[in-house]
N, C-alpha and C positions, 0 to 999 in steps of 0.2 A: 210651420211644422204641423202636419195633421196628427191627430191623436191615434195611437195604436191601441189604446186601452179603452175599455168601456168605462162609463162614468161611475159604476159601482166599484167596491173594492178599495185597495190601499190608496188609489189616486186621490181619494177624498179624506184620507186619514190624517193623523197627527203629523206625520213627516211632511206631507204636502203643505199643511198649514204653516209649519215651521219654515220651510224653504220659501214659501210665498212671503212671509213676514220679513225674512232676511233680504229677499230681492227688493222689497219695497224700501228697505233702509239702505240699499246699495251695499250690503255686506255679504261676505261669503261664510260658509259654514265651517266651524272648527269642530271636528268630530273625534274626541278622545276615545281610546280603547283602554279598558282596564280589565284585569283578570279578577273574576269573582272569587272571593275567598282567600286572597293573598294579601296580608298574612292571615286574615280571618274575615268573616262576613260582616262583623260590626265595622271594621275598618272600611270595607268596600262600601257600605251604606254611607259612612261619613264622607268618603271620597266622592260618591255620586252627588251628594248634597253640595260639596265644595265645587265640583265641576259645573253644577247648575248655577251656583252663585257667581262663578267666574265668567259665565256667559257662553258656555259650550252649547252648540246648537242641538247636538244629538250625541248619545254615547253608545259605544259598542261594548257590551259586557261579555268577556270571554268565558265560556264554560270549560273548565279544566278537563283535560283529556290526556290519557296516558301516551297517546301516539300522535301528537300534532304534526301535520304534514309540512306546512310552509313556515312554521314559526322558528325564529332564530333562538339562540341560547337564552336570551333574557326572558322571553315569554315562556319558553319551555320550562325554565327553572321556576317561574312563578306558578305554572300549572302543577309542577311537582310539589311545591310548598303547600299549595291549596289542597291538593289531594291528601298529602300527609297530615294536614290539619283537620281532616275529616269532612271535606266537602261532599255534599250529596245534592242531587237534583231537588229533593224535597226542600232542603234548607235554602237552596238557590231561589226557588220560586217564592218561598216565604219572604226572603230578603227583598226580592224584586217588588213584591206586593207593597212592602213598607216604602220602598224607594219611590215607586210610581205615585204613591199617595202624597209624597212630600216635594217632588221636583216637577218642574214644568217641561224640561227637555225630554223628548222621546228617548226611550231606551230600547236598544235591540240586543238580542242575544247572538253572539257569534259562536256557532256550535257545529260540531262535526256531525255529518249526516248519520254516521253509525250510532250516535247517541239518540238521535231522533228516531231512527229506525228500530233500535232496541226497545225504546219505550212504547213505540207504536205511534205512527204519524198523527192519527186523530187525537190521541191522548196528549201527546207533546204539544200540539197546536192549541188544544183546549186549555191546557195548563198555562201556556204562554199568554194566551189572550186573557185568561182569568187573572193573571198576575199583573196585567196592564202593559205588557210589552207591545212595542209598536211594530215589531217585525223581527225577522231572522236573517242572519248572514250565514250562509252555509258554504264554506270555502271548498269543501271536497265533494260537492254535489254535481255530478255530470249533467249537462243539459238534457241528454237522452233519458235520464232516469228521474227527471224533476217534475213530470206532469202531475203526479198525485199530490206531492207536497205543495206545488204551485196552486192547484185547485183548492186544497184544504186551507191554505193560507188566505186565499182570496175570500173563501167562505167565512173566515173568521176576521176579516178586515185587517190582516197582518201583511206587512210588506215582505217580499222575498227578494232580498238584495243579492245580486249576482256579481261575480268577479270576472274581470278581463285582465289577462296578464300579457306581458310583451311577447310571449311565445304563442298566444292564441291566434290562429289563422284569421285573416280579415273577415271571411264569410261567416265563420263561427262567432267571431267577436260581435259582428253586426246583429246576429240572431240573439246572442246573450244580452246585448244592449237593449234590444227590442223587448225582451221578455222580463227584464229586471223591473221590479216595482220598488217604490220608496226612493232609492237612488241606485246608481251604478258605481261599484267599487273598482276603480282603475288601479291596478297594481303597477307601481312606477318602474320596478326593475325585476328582472328574473332572479330567482334564488330565494333566500330566506329573509325574514323581516330583520330589521336592525337599523339604527340611525345612520344616516349618510350625510355627506357635506354639500353635494350639489345636485341639481336636477339632471337626470339622465338625458342623453341625446335622443331626440325624436319624440320626447314626451309631449311637448307642446302640440305638435302636429297630430299626435295620436288622440289627445284629449279633444281637440277641435273636431276631428273626424268622428269620434264616438258621440259627441254632442249632436251630430247630424243624424245619428241612428236611433236616438232615444228621446222620449219626452221627459225623462226624469233627470235630476241633477247628476253630474259626474263628479265624484269625489276621488281624490288621489291619495293613496296611502303607500306605506313601506318606505321607511327611511326619512320620515319627516320629524325634525326635532327642534328647530330654531325658528324664532320670529321671522328671520330673513327668508327661510325656505317657505314659510307660510305665505309671506308677502309675494314671493315669486309665483307660487302655485295659484294664489288668489287672482293673479293677472290672467290666468288661463282657465283653471277648473272652477267648479261651483263650490269647492270646499277642499279642506285638507284633513286627513286622518292621521292622528299622532298616537302611536302605540308603544313601541319598545322604550322610547325615551321616558315616557310617563310611568310605565311599569317598573323601569329601573329606579326612578325616583321614589315610588311607593316602597320598593324593597329597601332602599337606603334609609328611608325615614321610619321604617316599621317599628323600630325600638321605641319611638316617641309616642306610640299609642295612636288611636284613631284621630284624636284632635290634632296632634302634631303632624301626622301624615296629611290630614285635610288642609291644614294651614299651608304647608309647603307646596302641595299640589295646586291649591287655589291661586297662589301668586304666579306660579309657572304657567298655568293654563290661561290666566287673565292676560298675560303678555302675548300669548299666541293668538288669543281672541282679538286683541287690539290690532294685531298684524293682518287679520283676515278682513280687511276693508277694501 
């Protein structure tokens, strides 16, 4: 596979190191998604430390937004709770700074392009880099409008993870795959996020095809919740992303305080990490 990317930029960053170490151990990445600030940022910090202890490879931290596009009810509700609890970007970056000082797994922000645009691309990327984030996942960023953010992220050594969905036409999917840095997020099913019970038809073929179009690992998300699913996916993809199932657990344990939430999350994620071999 020839390299599409220059040697500078995110291809040499913390994500590349993480995936190289996993490959050396013959393991796949388990990439949890958590909502920042649900039920509060102290809990989020405790959860990030728990995920790191459990062996998560990389974490996606959802930046709450009042109008999420592809998120199902579980993640939408968590965003609503976080916003109601007084979530702000200032508090977010402050918490991330603490987290990146304490955990070894790379942390990415999953953030709507409108939030980045409103703050100003340069300012947002500067803040993200200063807080120690490894990259951004921007689900609603169209390829055609991504050049400025792409260049700004490269300049700051941040990955810009792109998403391919089942409805993305092949030619476009190939271009998105080629331009994704850090990893490529392959959405397993059309529709909104939420835990599901089996792998969708055609997913295996699609992942294999995408792997021929990019130099970065291909991670599959949307509907992953059990060790069995992680095991299935690990046979095909470079890793699995678990979101709604984890966000639901955090919500259910919220009354137990940061320690209680962290404990429950750690054992759940450790089981999934063990399946990612």
